[in-house]
Structure formats: C-alpha cells, structure tokens
C-alpha positions in Angstrom: -21.8 -6.2 -3.4 -24.5 -5.1 -1.0 -24.9 -1.6 0.3 -27.3 1.2 1.2 -25.3 4.3 0.6 -28.3 6.6 0.7 -27.8 7.6 4.3 -24.0 7.3 4.4 -23.3 11.0 4.8 -26.6 12.3 6.0 -25.6 12.7 9.6 -21.8 12.7 9.2 -21.2 15.9 11.1 -23.1 14.6 14.1 -21.5 11.2 13.9 -18.0 12.6 14.3 -18.7 14.9 17.2 -20.8 12.6 19.4 -20.0 9.5 21.3 -20.8 7.2 18.4 -18.9 4.3 19.8 -20.6 2.7 22.8 -18.8 -0.7 23.0 -17.2 -2.0 26.1 -14.4 0.3 27.3 -11.0 -1.4 27.6 -9.7 -0.6 31.1 -6.9 1.9 31.3 -4.7 -0.8 33.0 -5.7 -3.6 30.6 -3.4 -4.5 27.8 -4.9 -4.5 24.3 -4.4 -7.8 22.4 -3.4 -7.0 18.9 -3.3 -9.1 15.7 -1.5 -8.0 12.5 -2.6 -8.8 9.0 0.0 -8.0 6.3 3.6 -7.9 7.3 5.4 -6.3 4.4 7.3 -3.0 4.7 4.3 -1.0 6.0 3.0 -3.8 8.2 6.5 -4.2 9.7 6.6 -0.5 10.5 3.2 -0.7 12.2 4.3 -3.7 14.1 7.3 -1.8 15.3 5.0 0.9 16.7 2.8 -1.6 18.5 5.8 -3.4 20.1 6.8 0.0 21.7 3.4 0.5 23.2 3.2 -0.5 26.9 -0.6 -0.8 26.8 -0.5 -3.3 23.9 0.4 -6.9 23.4 0.9 -8.4 19.9 -0.6 -11.9 20.1 -1.2 -12.9 16.5 0.4 -12.4 13.1 -0.8 -13.2 9.6 0.7 -13.0 6.1 0.3 -15.3 3.0 4.1 -15.0 2.4 5.9 -17.2 4.8 9.3 -15.3 4.9 7.4 -12.1 5.9 5.5 -14.0 8.6 8.7 -15.6 10.0 10.5 -12.2 10.1 7.7 -10.6 12.0 7.5 -13.6 14.4 11.2 -13.2 15.2 10.6 -9.5 16.0 7.8 -10.4 18.4 9.9 -13.1 20.0 12.8 -10.8 20.5 10.5 -8.3 22.3 8.5 -10.5 24.5 10.6 -13.7 24.7 7.5 -15.6 23.7 5.8 -16.4 20.5 2.8 -14.9 18.9 0.4 -17.1 17.0 1.3 -17.2 13.3 -1.3 -18.0 10.6 -1.4 -17.6 6.8 -5.2 -17.1 6.5 -6.5 -13.9 8.1 -9.9 -15.6 8.8 -8.2 -17.7 11.5 -7.0 -14.5 13.2 -10.4 -12.8 13.0 -12.0 -15.8 14.5 -9.9 -15.6 17.6 -12.1 -14.0 20.2 -9.2 -13.1 22.5 -7.9 -10.5 20.0 -9.2 -6.9 20.7 -8.0 -5.1 17.6 -6.3 -5.8 14.3 -3.9 -3.8 12.1 -4.5 -4.3 8.4 -1.5 -3.5 6.2 -2.5 -5.7 3.4 -2.4 -4.7 -0.3 -5.0 -2.0 -0.9 -7.5 -4.3 -2.7 -8.0 -6.1 0.6 -8.5 -3.1 2.9 -12.3 -2.9 2.6 -13.1 -6.6 2.9 -10.8 -7.2 5.9 -12.0 -4.0 7.7 -15.6 -5.0 7.3 -15.0 -8.6 8.4 -12.9 -7.4 11.4 -15.7 -5.2 12.5 -18.2 -8.0 12.2 -15.9 -10.1 14.3 -15.9 -7.5 17.1 -12.4 -6.2 16.5 -11.3 -2.6 16.5 -9.2 -1.7 13.4 -6.2 0.2 12.3 -6.3 0.1 8.5 -3.8 1.5 6.1 -4.6 4.2 3.5 -6.2 4.5 1.1 -9.4 3.2 2.6 -10.3 1.2 -0.6 -9.6 0.9 -4.3 -13.1 1.6 -5.6 -15.7 4.3 -4.6 -18.4 1.8 -3.7 -16.4 0.1 -1.0 -16.0 3.1 1.2 -19.6 3.5 2.5 -19.5 -0.2 3.5 -16.4 0.4 5.7 -18.1 3.3 7.4 -21.4 1.3 7.8 -19.5 -1.6 9.4 -17.8 0.7 11.9 -21.1 2.2 12.9 -23.2 -1.0 12.9 -20.7 -3.0 15.1 -19.6 0.1 17.1 -15.9 -0.3 16.3 -13.0 2.1 16.6 -11.6 2.2 13.1 -8.5 4.4 12.6 -7.1 5.1 9.2 -3.3 5.0 8.5 -3.3 8.7 7.3 -0.9 9.4 10.2 0.0 13.0 9.2 -3.2 14.0 11.1 -1.3 13.6 14.4 2.1 15.0 13.3 3.2 18.3 14.8 3.6 20.2 11.5 0.1 19.4 10.3 -1.4 20.2 13.7 0.5 23.6 13.5 -0.9 24.3 10.1 -4.4 23.5 11.3 -3.9 25.9 14.2 -3.1 28.7 11.7 -6.2 28.0 9.7 -8.4 27.7 12.8 -7.2 31.0 14.2 -8.3 32.7 11.0 -4.8 34.0 10.2 -5.2 33.1 6.5 -8.3 35.2 6.0 -10.9 34.0 3.5 -9.9 30.8 1.8 -11.2 29.7 -1.6 -8.2 27.8 -3.1 -5.9 25.0 -2.0 -3.0 23.4 -3.7 -1.3 20.0 -3.4 1.5 18.5 -5.4 4.0 15.6 -5.7 7.1 15.9 -7.9 10.2 13.9 -8.7 12.3 12.4 -11.5 11.8 8.6 -11.7 13.9 6.4 -13.9 12.5 6.2 -17.3 12.9 2.4 -17.4 10.9 2.1 -14.2 10.6 -1.4 -12.9 11.1 -3.1 -16.2 8.9 -5.6 -18.0 9.4 -9.0 -16.3 7.5 -11.9 -17.9 5.0 -13.9 -15.9 6.8 -16.6 -14.0 6.7 -19.2 -11.2 5.3 -18.2 -7.9 8.0 -17.6 -5.2 8.4 -20.3 -2.6 6.3 -19.6 0.5 3.8 -17.3 -1.3 0.1 -18.2 -1.5 -0.6 -16.3 -4.7 -4.3 -17.2 -4.8 -4.8 -15.8 -1.3 -2.7 -12.7 -2.1 -5.0 -12.0 -5.1 -8.1 -12.7 -3.0 -11.1 -10.8 -4.5 -9.0 -9.5 -7.4 -9.1 -11.2 -10.8 -7.1 -14.4 -11.1 -4.0 -13.8 -13.2 -0.6 -15.5 -13.5 2.1 -14.4 -11.1 4.2 -11.4 -12.2 7.0 -10.0 -10.1 5.8 -6.4 -10.6 2.2 -7.2 -9.8 3.5 -8.5 -6.4 6.5 -6.3 -6.2 8.1 -7.5 -3.0 11.9 -7.3 -3.0 12.6 -6.4 0.6 14.3 -3.1 -0.3 11.5 -0.9 -1.7 7.8 -0.5 -1.2 6.0 -3.1 -3.4 4.9 -2.2 -6.9 1.4 -3.8 -6.6 0.1 -0.3 -5.9 0.7 0.6 -9.6 -1.8 -1.9 -11.0 -5.5 -1.0 -11.2 -6.6 -4.4 -9.9 -4.9 -3.7 -6.5 -4.6 0.0 -6.0 -4.6 3.5 -7.6 -1.0 4.4 -8.1 0.7 7.5 -6.8 -2.6 9.3 -6.6 -4.0 7.0 -3.9 -0.7 6.2 -2.4 1.0 9.6 -1.9 -1.8 11.8 -3.2 -4.0 10.9 -0.2 -1.2 12.1 2.1 -1.3 15.5 0.4 -5.1 15.8 0.0 -6.1 14.5 3.5 -4.5 17.5 5.3 -6.7 19.9 3.2 -9.8 18.0 4.5 -8.4 18.2 8.0 -7.8 21.9 7.8 -11.1 22.8 6.0 -13.6 20.9 8.2 -13.7 17.5 6.6 -15.6 18.4 3.4 -16.8 16.0 0.8 -15.7 16.6 -2.8 -18.4 17.5 -5.2 -16.7 17.1 -8.6 -13.3 16.2 -10.1 -11.8 16.8 -13.5 -8.4 15.1 -14.1 -6.1 14.5 -17.0 -3.0 12.4 -17.2 -1.6 9.0 -17.9 1.6 6.9 -17.9 3.6 9.2 -20.2 7.1 8.9 -18.9 8.0 5.6 -17.3 8.3 2.7 -19.7 7.5 -0.6 -17.8 4.5 -2.9 -17.3 3.0 -0.9 -14.5 -0.4 0.7 -15.3 -1.2 3.8 -13.2 -0.5 7.4 -14.0 3.0 9.0 -13.6 1.6 12.4 -14.6 -1.7 14.0 -13.6 -3.3 17.3 -13.2 -6.6 17.3 -11.2 -9.1 20.0 -10.1 -11.5 19.4 -7.2 -14.6 21.3 -6.4 -15.7 21.4 -2.8 -18.7 23.3 -1.4 -16.7 26.5 -0.5 -13.3 26.1 -2.2 -11.4 24.5 -5.0 -8.2 22.4 -4.8 -5.6 21.4 -7.4 -3.4 18.3 -7.3 -0.3 17.9 -9.4 1.6 14.6 -10.0 4.9 14.8 -11.8 7.3 11.9 -11.9 9.2 13.3 -14.9 9.9 16.8 -13.5 11.3 17.5 -10.0 10.9 21.3 -10.2 9.5 22.4 -6.8 6.6 24.7 -6.0 6.7 27.1 -3.1 10.1 25.7 -2.2 8.9 22.1 -1.8 9.0 19.0 -4.0 5.7 17.8 -2.5 3.4 19.6 0.0 -0.1 20.7 0.9 -0.9 24.4 0.8 -3.9 26.5 1.8 -3.9 30.0 0.3 -6.0 32.8 1.8 -6.6 36.5 1.3 -4.3 37.4 4.1 -1.7 34.6 4.3 -0.9 31.1 3.1 0.5 28.0 4.8 2.7 25.3 3.2 3.1 22.1 5.2 5.2 18.9 4.9 6.2 16.3 7.5 9.3 18.2 8.1 8.1 21.8 8.3 5.3 24.3 8.3 5.6 27.8 6.7 3.2 30.6 7.2 3.7 33.7 5.0 1.7 36.9 4.1 -0.3 36.8 0.8 0.2 40.5 0.1 2.7 43.2 1.2 -0.1 44.9 3.2 -0.9 41.8 5.2 -0.3 42.0 8.9 0.7 38.4 9.1 4.3 37.8 10.1 6.2 35.0 8.4 6.7 31.9 10.6 8.8 28.8 10.0 8.0 25.9 12.2 9.8 22.6 12.6 8.9 19.9 15.2 11.3 19.9 18.1 13.7 17.0 18.4 13.2 14.6 21.3 15.6 15.2 24.2 18.7 12.9 24.2 18.0 9.7 26.1 14.3 9.8 25.5 13.1 6.1 25.4 11.6 4.9 22.1 7.8 5.2 21.9 5.1 4.5 19.4 4.1 7.2 16.9 1.5 9.7 18.0 -0.9 8.1 15.5 -0.5 4.7 17.0 -0.8 6.1 20.5 -4.0 7.9 19.5 -5.4 4.6 18.1 -4.6 2.6 21.3 -5.9 5.4 23.5 -9.2 5.4 21.6 -9.5 1.6 21.8 -9.4 2.0 25.6 -11.6 5.1 25.9 -13.9 4.7 22.9 -13.2 8.3 21.8 -13.2 9.2 18.1 -9.7 8.6 16.7 -7.9 11.4 14.7 -8.2 9.5 11.4 -11.7 8.0 12.0 -12.7 5.8 9.0 -15.2 8.2 7.5 -12.5 10.9 7.3 -10.2 8.5 5.5 -13.0 7.4 3.2 -13.7 11.1 2.2 -10.0 11.8 1.5 -9.6 8.5 -0.4 -12.8 9.3 -2.4 -11.2 12.5 -3.8 -8.2 10.5 -5.0 -10.3 7.7 -6.4 -12.4 10.1 -8.3 -9.4 11.8 -9.8 -8.4 8.3 -11.2 -12.0 7.8 -12.3 -12.1 11.1 -14.2 -8.8 10.5 -15.9 -9.7 6.9 -17.0 -13.2 7.8 -18.1 -11.9 11.0 -19.8 -14.7 13.1 -18.3 -15.4 15.4 -15.4 -17.2 13.4 -12.6 -19.8 14.7 -10.2 -20.5 12.9 -6.9 -24.0 12.3 -5.7 -23.6 12.7 -2.0 -26.8 10.8 -1.1 -25.9 7.7 -3.0 -22.1 8.1 -3.1 -22.1 7.4 -6.8 -21.1 9.5 -9.9 -23.6 11.1 -12.1 -21.8 10.3 -15.3 -22.8 6.8 -16.6 -19.6 6.4 -18.7 -17.5 6.8 -15.5 -19.6 4.5 -13.3 -17.8 1.2 -14.2 -14.5 2.7 -12.8 -16.2 3.2 -9.4 -17.4 -0.3 -8.9 -15.6 -3.5 -8.1 -16.8 -7.1 -8.6 -15.1 -9.4 -6.1 -13.9 -12.8 -7.4 -15.7 -15.7 -5.8 -16.0 -16.7 -3.0 -15.3 -13.3 -1.6 -18.3 -11.0 -0.9 -18.3 -7.6 0.7 -21.3 -7.5 3.0 -22.0 -5.6 6.2 
C-alpha cells in the first residue's frame, strides 16, 4: 500500500473552508448520471433516494450478487420505464465515462479501494460509512479526493438531519458554556444466541464470492461472513476482515456528531476495553466496550452495551455535549437542551423535527440532496471525506486499543499510532491483485 501521510492533515482547516474542488461545474439544468455499486439493504436505500431526485438519472448498477442486481434493476425500470446498465464487476462501471458520480454501498472492506478508483476515474463519490476498515486507508481516500478534485460525500447522514443541526446551533451559540466533556453511548439487549454458528458451506447461486471478498483474505463461504438474508442488515460487519462491528457501524453515528459540534477535531489518543462477552455465535467483534478519547480541548466517552438496555439521560443511544452552563442530548428523533446547574440561566428546550405537510411529494433525503447539489456547484459537502475519515479514525482506534490491549496515541503528521504493539491492527494487506494506490 502506497501513501504519503505526512501532509495529510497539515492544512486540513484551510482545505475545508476554501474552494478545494475546481473541477468542471455540472450545470444546474443538467442531470447527473449516477452509478450504484453495492445494492444490498443500504445500497437499496441510497438508490431509492436517487430515484426521487429530479436532477439525477440512475444509469448503471453493479452488484456481485445477481438477485440484488435484478431487484435494483426492476426498481429503476419501474421509475424510468427504461433499463439501467447492469454489471457484476464494478470496474466496468468505473470505466464508463458517461457516469458523473457513483454511490458505494459495498461491504466496508471495499470502501477505500472503490473510492480511490472512482476518483481516479473522474467520478464524484457518495461512500457509505465508515470510511474504511483500517487506519492507513483513510489518508489515501482524502488524497485521492484532493488529487483528482472530486466531490466525496460520506454516508454519515445525521450531519444534515434537523435534530443534529439544532444541537450544533446550541453549541455554536455558546449556550452550553465551557465544554470539556462529551458522552456517546449505544445500548440494547441482543439475543444471547446471536446469529448462531453455521458451518462453512456452498456458495449461494448468483454470488461471486471471490469478488465479494476482493482484497480480504480468501476463505470458504460462511453464511454469517456474508450475512445477507433480505430481512436484516448483513452480518459481515461483525468480522474483522470486513468491518469493525458495532463500534464502526453505529458508533460512528454517535461519535461523528461530536466532531461536527466541536469543530472537526482529530483524536489524539484512545484507551478502550471490551470484547465479545455476551453473544455466543461465530461473529468476532465486540458486543461490550468502554472507550475514552482524548481530543485537544476535551475528552469523550463511548459506551457499547448489547447485554444491558438501561438508558442514559433518557435515551438508549445518543450523543451528548456537557458544558458548564447546559448540556444537549441528541438523537435522530429529538434534541434536548437542559441546564447543568440550578443557577444556570438556560431554559430547558425539547426539539423534534416538524412533520412534512400532508400531500408533500416524496423527495430525497437532505443528505442526498446536499451531495447532488455539491456535484453541480462543486461546494464542500456536509460530510466531506476528510470529516468522515476523522470520525472513522476515532472508532477504528477504539478497536485497535481494545485488540492490542493498550492505550494508543495518534501521530497526526504520519497518521500512525506510536505504540508498535498496536501498529499491526492499523494496517491492511490487500489480497492480490488488488492494490490501494492514489
């Protein structure tokens, strides 16, 4: 893997506040040609948003599982009364010069490679979170976006949701006072049997297992490693070869808002403990974790509990910023501002997003609208890739700390950890012939 991380964050602040993208502007009246890579549950959701967007046209689809590809093709046909091009190898889609932008909803271990290759092919990108599965991939994603002057929006869609924008408003207005501590948590009670222990078995009809594995190690097919059943989100995200479990799946949704509220900081160190203590199946990632994060001007805690649904501050899962005068708790459904002390002059406020008026026509999500607008105007998107990489890095380092059983300190200049015993957990070696190169 080739990278020069040394200057990755040297001018990050300037990069995100200036016109860093200078590619050709897509005219306001021109439709954006979109290709979709990965058409599982999340990919189908993203496809649905694009099909509602008047400024977009879905022209190509890709999935290495034929039934998923056929289902998506039927949805496009029903919308446009015409067919999109369907392929099973994403490289065919990226080679199509008529495509302006791609949506990458593949398994996590493909995110970095596909994003870099899409940028090299001149495509703008919407890529799902987390940005990547190993720390060393993130800088390359940012470097590709910068080098090829691409719009790259992360799928951390809460950044454009009303409740999180309201919480950011409270923080920006200074209502919370001085802030030195933030809290995030995810709680629940999962079935102890989990997803069971299926043996390795035959590859399902229509699935190209070798392509699905891609840069990950070659292993026999196992239903839980793939995890597609059409009813639940796939379980691949609970294997270290492909993802980072709850911490990078849901944890990034809780941690990313803290970054958004607090000025996009980069984590300095992480100390985490946990493991798979409760659920008894063949999945690998943690079901229990307690992690502490040090940032330049504040600390943050993250709590993962899949064996205990007891809520905190009234919520089973949320992000909270706690200041000297007030604190704010925020979820997708609500935002609560409350005084920190009886003497505080801050009045309690409960905010919920207003419902759309009856008869309002369906429209794409605010996050997808933001992405498409930025493709046309070349403005910086709400979840620009460096922001997603920073939030993902916090989650990745929590896993690294837990697995290496040590506190890890991040070297900002090289984007590596200072503890040699933890370094192997931050790097990924791609299986041939795949190479991550900008």
